[in-house]
PDBQT receptor file of N, H, CA, C and O in Angstrom, charges set to zero:
ATOM      1  N   MET A   1      -6.367  -0.768  13.636  1.00  0.00    +0.000 N 
ATOM      2  CA  MET A   1      -5.879  -1.720  13.829  1.00  0.00    +0.000 C 
ATOM      3  C   MET A   1      -4.970  -1.239  15.332  1.00  0.00    +0.000 C 
ATOM      4  O   MET A   1      -4.089  -0.382  15.400  1.00  0.00    +0.000 OA
ATOM      5  N   ALA A   2      -5.573  -2.185  16.562  1.00  0.00    +0.000 N 
ATOM      6  H   ALA A   2      -6.289  -2.881  16.506  1.00  0.00    +0.000 HD
ATOM      7  CA  ALA A   2      -4.505  -1.981  17.297  1.00  0.00    +0.000 C 
ATOM      8  C   ALA A   2      -4.438  -3.494  17.994  1.00  0.00    +0.000 C 
ATOM      9  O   ALA A   2      -5.468  -4.166  18.049  1.00  0.00    +0.000 OA
ATOM     10  N   GLY A   3      -3.314  -3.943  18.466  1.00  0.00    +0.000 N 
ATOM     11  H   GLY A   3      -2.478  -3.397  18.421  1.00  0.00    +0.000 HD
ATOM     12  CA  GLY A   3      -3.207  -4.723  19.596  1.00  0.00    +0.000 C 
ATOM     13  C   GLY A   3      -4.050  -4.804  20.789  1.00  0.00    +0.000 C 
ATOM     14  O   GLY A   3      -4.211  -3.668  21.236  1.00  0.00    +0.000 OA
ATOM     15  N   GLU A   4      -4.619  -5.645  21.446  1.00  0.00    +0.000 N 
ATOM     16  H   GLU A   4      -4.488  -6.567  21.083  1.00  0.00    +0.000 HD
ATOM     17  CA  GLU A   4      -4.862  -4.990  22.372  1.00  0.00    +0.000 C 
ATOM     18  C   GLU A   4      -3.975  -4.956  23.981  1.00  0.00    +0.000 C 
ATOM     19  O   GLU A   4      -4.364  -4.278  24.931  1.00  0.00    +0.000 OA
ATOM     20  N   TYR A   5      -3.208  -5.502  23.995  1.00  0.00    +0.000 N 
ATOM     21  H   TYR A   5      -2.892  -6.053  23.223  1.00  0.00    +0.000 HD
ATOM     22  CA  TYR A   5      -2.360  -5.228  24.809  1.00  0.00    +0.000 C 
ATOM     23  C   TYR A   5      -0.695  -3.768  24.349  1.00  0.00    +0.000 C 
ATOM     24  O   TYR A   5       0.445  -3.643  24.796  1.00  0.00    +0.000 OA
ATOM     25  N   ASP A   6      -1.525  -3.000  23.274  1.00  0.00    +0.000 N 
ATOM     26  H   ASP A   6      -2.451  -3.102  22.910  1.00  0.00    +0.000 HD
ATOM     27  CA  ASP A   6      -0.403  -2.896  22.878  1.00  0.00    +0.000 C 
ATOM     28  C   ASP A   6       0.016  -0.870  24.111  1.00  0.00    +0.000 C 
ATOM     29  O   ASP A   6      -0.743   0.081  24.291  1.00  0.00    +0.000 OA
ATOM     30  N   THR A   7       1.393  -1.079  24.577  1.00  0.00    +0.000 N 
ATOM     31  H   THR A   7       2.010  -1.852  24.431  1.00  0.00    +0.000 HD
ATOM     32  CA  THR A   7       1.727  -0.288  25.613  1.00  0.00    +0.000 C 
ATOM     33  C   THR A   7       2.391   1.222  25.363  1.00  0.00    +0.000 C 
ATOM     34  O   THR A   7       2.917   2.200  25.894  1.00  0.00    +0.000 OA
ATOM     35  N   ILE A   8       1.972   0.660  24.216  1.00  0.00    +0.000 N 
ATOM     36  H   ILE A   8       1.545  -0.134  23.785  1.00  0.00    +0.000 HD
ATOM     37  CA  ILE A   8       3.005   1.561  22.874  1.00  0.00    +0.000 C 
ATOM     38  C   ILE A   8       2.287   2.671  22.636  1.00  0.00    +0.000 C 
ATOM     39  O   ILE A   8       2.639   3.752  23.108  1.00  0.00    +0.000 OA
ATOM     40  N   PHE A   9       1.168   2.533  21.857  1.00  0.00    +0.000 N 
ATOM     41  H   PHE A   9       0.882   1.654  21.474  1.00  0.00    +0.000 HD
ATOM     42  CA  PHE A   9      -0.628   3.042  21.286  1.00  0.00    +0.000 C 
ATOM     43  C   PHE A   9      -1.094   2.399  21.778  1.00  0.00    +0.000 C 
ATOM     44  O   PHE A   9      -0.871   1.250  21.398  1.00  0.00    +0.000 OA
ATOM     45  N   PRO A  10      -1.925   2.522  22.780  1.00  0.00    +0.000 N 
ATOM     46  CA  PRO A  10      -2.523   1.413  22.968  1.00  0.00    +0.000 C 
ATOM     47  C   PRO A  10      -4.514   1.420  22.981  1.00  0.00    +0.000 C 
ATOM     48  O   PRO A  10      -5.267   2.181  23.588  1.00  0.00    +0.000 OA
ATOM     49  N   PRO A  11      -4.703   0.742  22.445  1.00  0.00    +0.000 N 
ATOM     50  CA  PRO A  11      -6.318   0.372  21.761  1.00  0.00    +0.000 C 
ATOM     51  C   PRO A  11      -7.322   1.929  21.867  1.00  0.00    +0.000 C 
ATOM     52  O   PRO A  11      -7.732   2.709  21.008  1.00  0.00    +0.000 OA
ATOM     53  N   ARG A  12      -7.446   1.874  23.424  1.00  0.00    +0.000 N 
ATOM     54  H   ARG A  12      -7.113   1.240  24.123  1.00  0.00    +0.000 HD
ATOM     55  CA  ARG A  12      -7.977   3.494  23.402  1.00  0.00    +0.000 C 
ATOM     56  C   ARG A  12      -8.093   4.979  22.957  1.00  0.00    +0.000 C 
ATOM     57  O   ARG A  12      -8.861   5.936  23.052  1.00  0.00    +0.000 OA
ATOM     58  N   SER A  13      -6.341   4.469  22.167  1.00  0.00    +0.000 N 
ATOM     59  H   SER A  13      -5.717   3.691  22.089  1.00  0.00    +0.000 HD
ATOM     60  CA  SER A  13      -5.880   5.963  21.646  1.00  0.00    +0.000 C 
ATOM     61  C   SER A  13      -6.067   5.827  19.831  1.00  0.00    +0.000 C 
ATOM     62  O   SER A  13      -5.821   6.810  19.131  1.00  0.00    +0.000 OA
ATOM     63  N   GLY A  14      -6.411   4.830  19.367  1.00  0.00    +0.000 N 
ATOM     64  H   GLY A  14      -6.610   4.031  19.936  1.00  0.00    +0.000 HD
ATOM     65  CA  GLY A  14      -6.145   4.417  17.921  1.00  0.00    +0.000 C 
ATOM     66  C   GLY A  14      -7.970   4.419  18.094  1.00  0.00    +0.000 C 
ATOM     67  O   GLY A  14      -8.415   5.394  17.488  1.00  0.00    +0.000 OA
ATOM     68  N   ARG A  15      -8.661   3.901  18.504  1.00  0.00    +0.000 N 
ATOM     69  H   ARG A  15      -8.299   3.110  18.997  1.00  0.00    +0.000 HD
ATOM     70  CA  ARG A  15     -10.081   3.962  18.841  1.00  0.00    +0.000 C 
ATOM     71  C   ARG A  15     -10.500   6.591  18.053  1.00  0.00    +0.000 C 
ATOM     72  O   ARG A  15     -10.848   7.254  17.077  1.00  0.00    +0.000 OA
ATOM     73  N   ARG A  16     -10.053   6.727  19.515  1.00  0.00    +0.000 N 
ATOM     74  H   ARG A  16      -9.770   6.188  20.308  1.00  0.00    +0.000 HD
ATOM     75  CA  ARG A  16      -9.938   8.406  19.568  1.00  0.00    +0.000 C 
ATOM     76  C   ARG A  16      -9.829   9.011  17.970  1.00  0.00    +0.000 C 
ATOM     77  O   ARG A  16     -10.685   9.640  17.347  1.00  0.00    +0.000 OA
ATOM     78  N   VAL A  17      -8.292   8.538  17.484  1.00  0.00    +0.000 N 
ATOM     79  H   VAL A  17      -7.597   8.027  17.990  1.00  0.00    +0.000 HD
ATOM     80  CA  VAL A  17      -8.368   8.934  16.749  1.00  0.00    +0.000 C 
ATOM     81  C   VAL A  17      -9.633   8.864  14.943  1.00  0.00    +0.000 C 
ATOM     82  O   VAL A  17     -10.172   9.592  14.110  1.00  0.00    +0.000 OA
ATOM     83  N   ALA A  18      -9.433   7.354  15.356  1.00  0.00    +0.000 N 
ATOM     84  H   ALA A  18      -8.995   6.762  16.033  1.00  0.00    +0.000 HD
ATOM     85  CA  ALA A  18     -10.566   6.622  14.516  1.00  0.00    +0.000 C 
ATOM     86  C   ALA A  18     -11.868   7.561  14.331  1.00  0.00    +0.000 C 
ATOM     87  O   ALA A  18     -12.542   7.736  13.316  1.00  0.00    +0.000 OA
ATOM     88  N   GLU A  19     -11.995   8.043  15.465  1.00  0.00    +0.000 N 
ATOM     89  H   GLU A  19     -11.447   7.901  16.289  1.00  0.00    +0.000 HD
ATOM     90  CA  GLU A  19     -13.803   9.015  15.887  1.00  0.00    +0.000 C 
ATOM     91  C   GLU A  19     -13.958   9.637  15.459  1.00  0.00    +0.000 C 
ATOM     92  O   GLU A  19     -15.086  10.046  15.184  1.00  0.00    +0.000 OA
ATOM     93  N   ALA A  20     -12.324  10.383  14.936  1.00  0.00    +0.000 N 
ATOM     94  H   ALA A  20     -11.408  10.051  15.160  1.00  0.00    +0.000 HD
ATOM     95  CA  ALA A  20     -12.093  12.060  14.397  1.00  0.00    +0.000 C 
ATOM     96  C   ALA A  20     -12.223  11.724  13.444  1.00  0.00    +0.000 C 
ATOM     97  O   ALA A  20     -12.285  12.746  12.761  1.00  0.00    +0.000 OA
ATOM     98  N   ILE A  21     -12.337  10.765  12.733  1.00  0.00    +0.000 N 
ATOM     99  H   ILE A  21     -12.287   9.935  13.287  1.00  0.00    +0.000 HD
ATOM    100  CA  ILE A  21     -12.340  10.744  11.099  1.00  0.00    +0.000 C 
ATOM    101  C   ILE A  21     -13.384  10.005  10.851  1.00  0.00    +0.000 C 
ATOM    102  O   ILE A  21     -13.580   8.991  11.521  1.00  0.00    +0.000 OA
ATOM    103  N   ALA A  22     -14.050  10.302  10.063  1.00  0.00    +0.000 N 
ATOM    104  H   ALA A  22     -13.890  11.125   9.519  1.00  0.00    +0.000 HD
ATOM    105  CA  ALA A  22     -15.386   9.779   9.565  1.00  0.00    +0.000 C 
ATOM    106  C   ALA A  22     -15.511   8.363   8.313  1.00  0.00    +0.000 C 
ATOM    107  O   ALA A  22     -14.784   8.213   7.331  1.00  0.00    +0.000 OA
ATOM    108  N   GLY A  23     -16.086   7.915   8.535  1.00  0.00    +0.000 N 
ATOM    109  H   GLY A  23     -16.676   8.036   9.333  1.00  0.00    +0.000 HD
ATOM    110  CA  GLY A  23     -16.413   6.674   7.638  1.00  0.00    +0.000 C 
ATOM    111  C   GLY A  23     -14.893   6.170   8.799  1.00  0.00    +0.000 C 
ATOM    112  O   GLY A  23     -14.671   4.961   8.731  1.00  0.00    +0.000 OA
ATOM    113  N   ALA A  24     -14.408   6.566   9.286  1.00  0.00    +0.000 N 
ATOM    114  H   ALA A  24     -14.589   7.548   9.341  1.00  0.00    +0.000 HD
ATOM    115  CA  ALA A  24     -12.999   5.057   9.541  1.00  0.00    +0.000 C 
ATOM    116  C   ALA A  24     -14.110   3.557  10.429  1.00  0.00    +0.000 C 
ATOM    117  O   ALA A  24     -15.198   3.390  10.980  1.00  0.00    +0.000 OA
ATOM    118  N   GLU A  25     -12.725   2.718   9.985  1.00  0.00    +0.000 N 
ATOM    119  H   GLU A  25     -11.842   2.854   9.537  1.00  0.00    +0.000 HD
ATOM    120  CA  GLU A  25     -12.733   2.139  11.335  1.00  0.00    +0.000 C 
ATOM    121  C   GLU A  25     -11.723   1.444  11.698  1.00  0.00    +0.000 C 
ATOM    122  O   GLU A  25     -10.646   1.380  11.106  1.00  0.00    +0.000 OA
ATOM    123  N   PHE A  26     -12.102   0.764  12.919  1.00  0.00    +0.000 N 
ATOM    124  H   PHE A  26     -12.977   0.815  13.400  1.00  0.00    +0.000 HD
ATOM    125  CA  PHE A  26     -11.400   0.704  13.830  1.00  0.00    +0.000 C 
ATOM    126  C   PHE A  26     -11.736  -0.864  14.855  1.00  0.00    +0.000 C 
ATOM    127  O   PHE A  26     -12.719  -1.179  15.526  1.00  0.00    +0.000 OA
ATOM    128  N   GLU A  27     -10.329  -1.631  14.558  1.00  0.00    +0.000 N 
ATOM    129  H   GLU A  27      -9.530  -1.375  14.013  1.00  0.00    +0.000 HD
ATOM    130  CA  GLU A  27     -10.295  -2.588  15.300  1.00  0.00    +0.000 C 
ATOM    131  C   GLU A  27      -9.335  -3.136  15.889  1.00  0.00    +0.000 C 
ATOM    132  O   GLU A  27      -8.268  -2.873  15.336  1.00  0.00    +0.000 OA
ATOM    133  N   VAL A  28      -9.201  -4.092  17.190  1.00  0.00    +0.000 N 
ATOM    134  H   VAL A  28     -10.068  -4.306  17.640  1.00  0.00    +0.000 HD
ATOM    135  CA  VAL A  28      -8.319  -4.387  18.165  1.00  0.00    +0.000 C 
ATOM    136  C   VAL A  28      -8.116  -5.381  17.871  1.00  0.00    +0.000 C 
ATOM    137  O   VAL A  28      -9.202  -5.865  17.553  1.00  0.00    +0.000 OA
ATOM    138  N   LEU A  29      -6.887  -6.525  17.680  1.00  0.00    +0.000 N 
ATOM    139  H   LEU A  29      -6.005  -6.132  17.938  1.00  0.00    +0.000 HD
ATOM    140  CA  LEU A  29      -6.213  -7.537  17.843  1.00  0.00    +0.000 C 
ATOM    141  C   LEU A  29      -6.589  -8.551  19.028  1.00  0.00    +0.000 C 
ATOM    142  O   LEU A  29      -6.054  -8.213  20.085  1.00  0.00    +0.000 OA
ATOM    143  N   PRO A  30      -7.271  -9.558  19.108  1.00  0.00    +0.000 N 
ATOM    144  CA  PRO A  30      -7.514  -9.888  20.929  1.00  0.00    +0.000 C 
ATOM    145  C   PRO A  30      -6.475 -10.173  21.062  1.00  0.00    +0.000 C 
ATOM    146  O   PRO A  30      -5.987 -10.294  19.938  1.00  0.00    +0.000 OA
ATOM    147  N   GLY A  31      -5.068 -10.573  22.540  1.00  0.00    +0.000 N 
ATOM    148  H   GLY A  31      -5.465 -10.474  23.452  1.00  0.00    +0.000 HD
ATOM    149  CA  GLY A  31      -4.314 -11.139  22.191  1.00  0.00    +0.000 C 
ATOM    150  C   GLY A  31      -2.769 -10.551  21.527  1.00  0.00    +0.000 C 
ATOM    151  O   GLY A  31      -1.741 -11.114  21.904  1.00  0.00    +0.000 OA
ATOM    152  N   GLN A  32      -2.701  -9.608  20.709  1.00  0.00    +0.000 N 
ATOM    153  H   GLN A  32      -3.536  -9.151  20.402  1.00  0.00    +0.000 HD
ATOM    154  CA  GLN A  32      -1.599  -9.279  20.437  1.00  0.00    +0.000 C 
ATOM    155  C   GLN A  32      -1.267  -7.702  20.965  1.00  0.00    +0.000 C 
ATOM    156  O   GLN A  32      -2.027  -6.911  21.523  1.00  0.00    +0.000 OA
ATOM    157  N   ALA A  33       0.132  -7.545  20.584  1.00  0.00    +0.000 N 
ATOM    158  H   ALA A  33       0.749  -8.188  20.130  1.00  0.00    +0.000 HD
ATOM    159  CA  ALA A  33       0.892  -6.338  21.272  1.00  0.00    +0.000 C 
ATOM    160  C   ALA A  33       1.039  -5.434  20.199  1.00  0.00    +0.000 C 
ATOM    161  O   ALA A  33       0.378  -5.400  19.161  1.00  0.00    +0.000 OA
ATOM    162  N   HIS A  34       1.679  -4.933  20.439  1.00  0.00    +0.000 N 
ATOM    163  H   HIS A  34       2.216  -4.961  21.282  1.00  0.00    +0.000 HD
ATOM    164  CA  HIS A  34       2.282  -4.011  19.197  1.00  0.00    +0.000 C 
ATOM    165  C   HIS A  34       2.881  -4.041  17.660  1.00  0.00    +0.000 C 
ATOM    166  O   HIS A  34       2.647  -3.102  16.899  1.00  0.00    +0.000 OA
ATOM    167  N   GLN A  35       3.362  -4.738  17.410  1.00  0.00    +0.000 N 
ATOM    168  H   GLN A  35       3.552  -5.501  18.028  1.00  0.00    +0.000 HD
ATOM    169  CA  GLN A  35       3.598  -5.479  15.989  1.00  0.00    +0.000 C 
ATOM    170  C   GLN A  35       2.539  -6.250  15.547  1.00  0.00    +0.000 C 
ATOM    171  O   GLN A  35       3.203  -7.006  14.839  1.00  0.00    +0.000 OA
ATOM    172  N   PRO A  36       1.489  -6.611  15.430  1.00  0.00    +0.000 N 
ATOM    173  CA  PRO A  36       0.936  -7.458  14.822  1.00  0.00    +0.000 C 
ATOM    174  C   PRO A  36       1.228  -7.969  13.490  1.00  0.00    +0.000 C 
ATOM    175  O   PRO A  36       1.762  -9.050  13.240  1.00  0.00    +0.000 OA
ATOM    176  N   PHE A  37       0.946  -7.348  12.902  1.00  0.00    +0.000 N 
ATOM    177  H   PHE A  37       0.512  -6.470  13.105  1.00  0.00    +0.000 HD
ATOM    178  CA  PHE A  37       1.821  -7.927  11.273  1.00  0.00    +0.000 C 
ATOM    179  C   PHE A  37       3.487  -8.286  11.418  1.00  0.00    +0.000 C 
ATOM    180  O   PHE A  37       3.978  -8.298  10.290  1.00  0.00    +0.000 OA
ATOM    181  N   GLN A  38       4.143  -8.477  12.105  1.00  0.00    +0.000 N 
ATOM    182  H   GLN A  38       3.744  -8.467  13.022  1.00  0.00    +0.000 HD
ATOM    183  CA  GLN A  38       5.503  -9.698  13.239  1.00  0.00    +0.000 C 
ATOM    184  C   GLN A  38       4.845 -10.846  13.642  1.00  0.00    +0.000 C 
ATOM    185  O   GLN A  38       5.112 -12.023  13.403  1.00  0.00    +0.000 OA
ATOM    186  N   GLU A  39       3.425 -10.058  14.663  1.00  0.00    +0.000 N 
ATOM    187  H   GLU A  39       3.208  -9.102  14.858  1.00  0.00    +0.000 HD
ATOM    188  CA  GLU A  39       3.072 -11.400  15.243  1.00  0.00    +0.000 C 
ATOM    189  C   GLU A  39       2.484 -12.318  14.562  1.00  0.00    +0.000 C 
ATOM    190  O   GLU A  39       3.018 -13.393  14.289  1.00  0.00    +0.000 OA
ATOM    191  N   ILE A  40       0.887 -11.857  14.093  1.00  0.00    +0.000 N 
ATOM    192  H   ILE A  40       0.453 -10.983  14.315  1.00  0.00    +0.000 HD
ATOM    193  CA  ILE A  40       0.740 -12.841  13.753  1.00  0.00    +0.000 C 
ATOM    194  C   ILE A  40       0.905 -11.847  11.891  1.00  0.00    +0.000 C 
ATOM    195  O   ILE A  40       0.034 -11.102  11.444  1.00  0.00    +0.000 OA
ATOM    196  N   PRO A  41       2.033 -12.130  11.300  1.00  0.00    +0.000 N 
ATOM    197  CA  PRO A  41       1.732 -11.245   9.526  1.00  0.00    +0.000 C 
ATOM    198  C   PRO A  41       0.638 -12.590   9.084  1.00  0.00    +0.000 C 
ATOM    199  O   PRO A  41       0.186 -12.854  10.198  1.00  0.00    +0.000 OA
ATOM    200  N   ASP A  42       0.091 -13.392   8.294  1.00  0.00    +0.000 N 
ATOM    201  H   ASP A  42       0.458 -13.177   7.389  1.00  0.00    +0.000 HD
ATOM    202  CA  ASP A  42      -1.104 -14.117   7.959  1.00  0.00    +0.000 C 
ATOM    203  C   ASP A  42      -2.775 -13.835   7.969  1.00  0.00    +0.000 C 
ATOM    204  O   ASP A  42      -3.634 -13.719   7.094  1.00  0.00    +0.000 OA
ATOM    205  N   GLN A  43      -2.749 -13.784   9.717  1.00  0.00    +0.000 N 
ATOM    206  H   GLN A  43      -2.052 -13.878  10.427  1.00  0.00    +0.000 HD
ATOM    207  CA  GLN A  43      -4.282 -12.904  10.207  1.00  0.00    +0.000 C 
ATOM    208  C   GLN A  43      -3.947 -11.101   9.314  1.00  0.00    +0.000 C 
ATOM    209  O   GLN A  43      -4.494 -10.551   8.359  1.00  0.00    +0.000 OA
ATOM    210  N   TRP A  44      -2.853 -10.710  10.196  1.00  0.00    +0.000 N 
ATOM    211  H   TRP A  44      -2.409 -11.157  10.972  1.00  0.00    +0.000 HD
ATOM    212  CA  TRP A  44      -2.649  -9.047   9.747  1.00  0.00    +0.000 C 
ATOM    213  C   TRP A  44      -3.069  -9.117   7.484  1.00  0.00    +0.000 C 
ATOM    214  O   TRP A  44      -3.965  -9.048   6.643  1.00  0.00    +0.000 OA
ATOM    215  N   ASN A  45      -2.243  -9.217   7.595  1.00  0.00    +0.000 N 
ATOM    216  H   ASN A  45      -1.515  -9.273   8.278  1.00  0.00    +0.000 HD
ATOM    217  CA  ASN A  45      -2.725  -9.280   5.669  1.00  0.00    +0.000 C 
ATOM    218  C   ASN A  45      -3.674  -9.938   5.299  1.00  0.00    +0.000 C 
ATOM    219  O   ASN A  45      -4.017 -10.425   4.222  1.00  0.00    +0.000 OA
ATOM    220  N   ALA A  46      -4.059  -9.912   6.254  1.00  0.00    +0.000 N 
ATOM    221  H   ALA A  46      -3.781  -9.516   7.129  1.00  0.00    +0.000 HD
ATOM    222  CA  ALA A  46      -5.630 -10.901   5.695  1.00  0.00    +0.000 C 
ATOM    223  C   ALA A  46      -6.574  -9.941   6.114  1.00  0.00    +0.000 C 
ATOM    224  O   ALA A  46      -7.521 -10.486   5.546  1.00  0.00    +0.000 OA
ATOM    225  N   ARG A  47      -7.017  -9.089   6.574  1.00  0.00    +0.000 N 
ATOM    226  H   ARG A  47      -6.249  -8.646   7.035  1.00  0.00    +0.000 HD
ATOM    227  CA  ARG A  47      -7.761  -8.094   7.009  1.00  0.00    +0.000 C 
ATOM    228  C   ARG A  47      -7.505  -6.911   6.474  1.00  0.00    +0.000 C 
ATOM    229  O   ARG A  47      -8.306  -5.989   6.622  1.00  0.00    +0.000 OA
ATOM    230  N   VAL A  48      -6.032  -6.718   5.580  1.00  0.00    +0.000 N 
ATOM    231  H   VAL A  48      -5.381  -7.467   5.459  1.00  0.00    +0.000 HD
ATOM    232  CA  VAL A  48      -5.373  -5.885   5.499  1.00  0.00    +0.000 C 
ATOM    233  C   VAL A  48      -6.468  -5.553   3.464  1.00  0.00    +0.000 C 
ATOM    234  O   VAL A  48      -7.212  -4.811   2.823  1.00  0.00    +0.000 OA
ATOM    235  N   ASP A  49      -5.775  -6.657   3.466  1.00  0.00    +0.000 N 
ATOM    236  H   ASP A  49      -5.171  -7.260   3.987  1.00  0.00    +0.000 HD
ATOM    237  CA  ASP A  49      -6.880  -7.187   1.999  1.00  0.00    +0.000 C 
ATOM    238  C   ASP A  49      -7.453  -7.169   2.332  1.00  0.00    +0.000 C 
ATOM    239  O   ASP A  49      -7.430  -5.969   2.605  1.00  0.00    +0.000 OA
ATOM    240  N   ALA A  50      -8.999  -7.780   3.073  1.00  0.00    +0.000 N 
ATOM    241  H   ALA A  50      -9.017  -8.755   2.851  1.00  0.00    +0.000 HD
ATOM    242  CA  ALA A  50     -10.107  -7.397   2.574  1.00  0.00    +0.000 C 
ATOM    243  C   ALA A  50     -10.428  -5.881   3.479  1.00  0.00    +0.000 C 
ATOM    244  O   ALA A  50     -11.608  -5.839   3.828  1.00  0.00    +0.000 OA
ATOM    245  N   PHE A  51      -9.880  -5.058   3.771  1.00  0.00    +0.000 N 
ATOM    246  H   PHE A  51      -8.922  -5.092   3.488  1.00  0.00    +0.000 HD
ATOM    247  CA  PHE A  51     -10.241  -3.519   3.893  1.00  0.00    +0.000 C 
ATOM    248  C   PHE A  51     -10.348  -2.895   2.643  1.00  0.00    +0.000 C 
ATOM    249  O   PHE A  51     -11.309  -2.157   2.421  1.00  0.00    +0.000 OA
ATOM    250  N   TRP A  52      -9.264  -3.147   1.586  1.00  0.00    +0.000 N 
ATOM    251  H   TRP A  52      -8.484  -3.746   1.767  1.00  0.00    +0.000 HD
ATOM    252  CA  TRP A  52      -8.471  -2.381   0.471  1.00  0.00    +0.000 C 
ATOM    253  C   TRP A  52      -9.705  -3.830   0.142  1.00  0.00    +0.000 C 
ATOM    254  O   TRP A  52      -9.360  -4.795   0.825  1.00  0.00    +0.000 OA
ATOM    255  N   ARG A  53     -10.428  -4.003  -0.342  1.00  0.00    +0.000 N 
ATOM    256  H   ARG A  53     -10.708  -3.220  -0.897  1.00  0.00    +0.000 HD
ATOM    257  CA  ARG A  53     -11.426  -5.463  -1.361  1.00  0.00    +0.000 C 
ATOM    258  C   ARG A  53     -12.592  -4.248  -0.648  1.00  0.00    +0.000 C 
ATOM    259  O   ARG A  53     -13.634  -4.259  -1.303  1.00  0.00    +0.000 OA
ATOM    260  N   GLU A  54     -12.607  -3.822  -0.156  1.00  0.00    +0.000 N 
ATOM    261  H   GLU A  54     -11.760  -3.814   0.376  1.00  0.00    +0.000 HD
ATOM    262  CA  GLU A  54     -14.004  -2.945   0.830  1.00  0.00    +0.000 C 
ATOM    263  C   GLU A  54     -14.283  -1.596  -0.129  1.00  0.00    +0.000 C 
ATOM    264  O   GLU A  54     -15.321  -1.176  -0.641  1.00  0.00    +0.000 OA
ATOM    265  N   VAL A  55     -12.353  -0.907  -0.156  1.00  0.00    +0.000 N 
ATOM    266  H   VAL A  55     -11.510  -1.249   0.260  1.00  0.00    +0.000 HD
ATOM    267  CA  VAL A  55     -13.382   0.358  -0.281  1.00  0.00    +0.000 C 
ATOM    268  C   VAL A  55     -12.925   0.458  -2.089  1.00  0.00    +0.000 C 
ATOM    269  O   VAL A  55     -12.145  -0.264  -2.710  1.00  0.00    +0.000 OA
ATOM    270  N   GLU A  56     -13.760   1.651  -2.585  1.00  0.00    +0.000 N 
ATOM    271  H   GLU A  56     -14.393   2.238  -2.081  1.00  0.00    +0.000 HD
ATOM    272  CA  GLU A  56     -14.288   1.971  -3.485  1.00  0.00    +0.000 C 
ATOM    273  C   GLU A  56     -12.954   2.824  -3.960  1.00  0.00    +0.000 C 
ATOM    274  O   GLU A  56     -12.184   3.618  -3.419  1.00  0.00    +0.000 OA
ATOM    275  N   PRO A  57     -13.173   1.942  -5.894  1.00  0.00    +0.000 N 
ATOM    276  CA  PRO A  57     -12.295   3.126  -6.341  1.00  0.00    +0.000 C 
ATOM    277  C   PRO A  57     -12.176   4.600  -6.786  1.00  0.00    +0.000 C 
ATOM    278  O   PRO A  57     -12.405   4.728  -7.989  1.00  0.00    +0.000 OA
ATOM    279  N   ARG A  58     -11.967   5.409  -6.329  1.00  0.00    +0.000 N 
ATOM    280  H   ARG A  58     -11.781   5.304  -5.352  1.00  0.00    +0.000 HD
ATOM    281  CA  ARG A  58     -11.230   7.340  -6.782  1.00  0.00    +0.000 C 
ATOM    282  C   ARG A  58     -10.987   6.447  -8.536  1.00  0.00    +0.000 C 
ATOM    283  O   ARG A  58     -10.526   5.407  -9.006  1.00  0.00    +0.000 OA
ATOM    284  N   GLY A  59     -11.622   7.642  -8.933  1.00  0.00    +0.000 N 
ATOM    285  H   GLY A  59     -11.996   8.487  -8.551  1.00  0.00    +0.000 HD
ATOM    286  CA  GLY A  59     -10.576   7.777 -10.029  1.00  0.00    +0.000 C 
ATOM    287  C   GLY A  59     -11.773   8.282 -10.968  1.00  0.00    +0.000 C 
ATOM    288  O   GLY A  59     -11.551   8.592 -12.138  1.00  0.00    +0.000 OA
TER     289      GLY A  59
């Protein structure tokens, strides 16, 4: 995930990283900057939680 207005690690950079990883997902958080985990913690945590619920357990 990346904030739409992140100037330190812009979404285009995160997107390139995700494109290089098989099966990776990438999401831009509209209206957010570099620290959406602090700016919108409830939304951030809900999205991270949803991601982990989609991951199949290994073992």
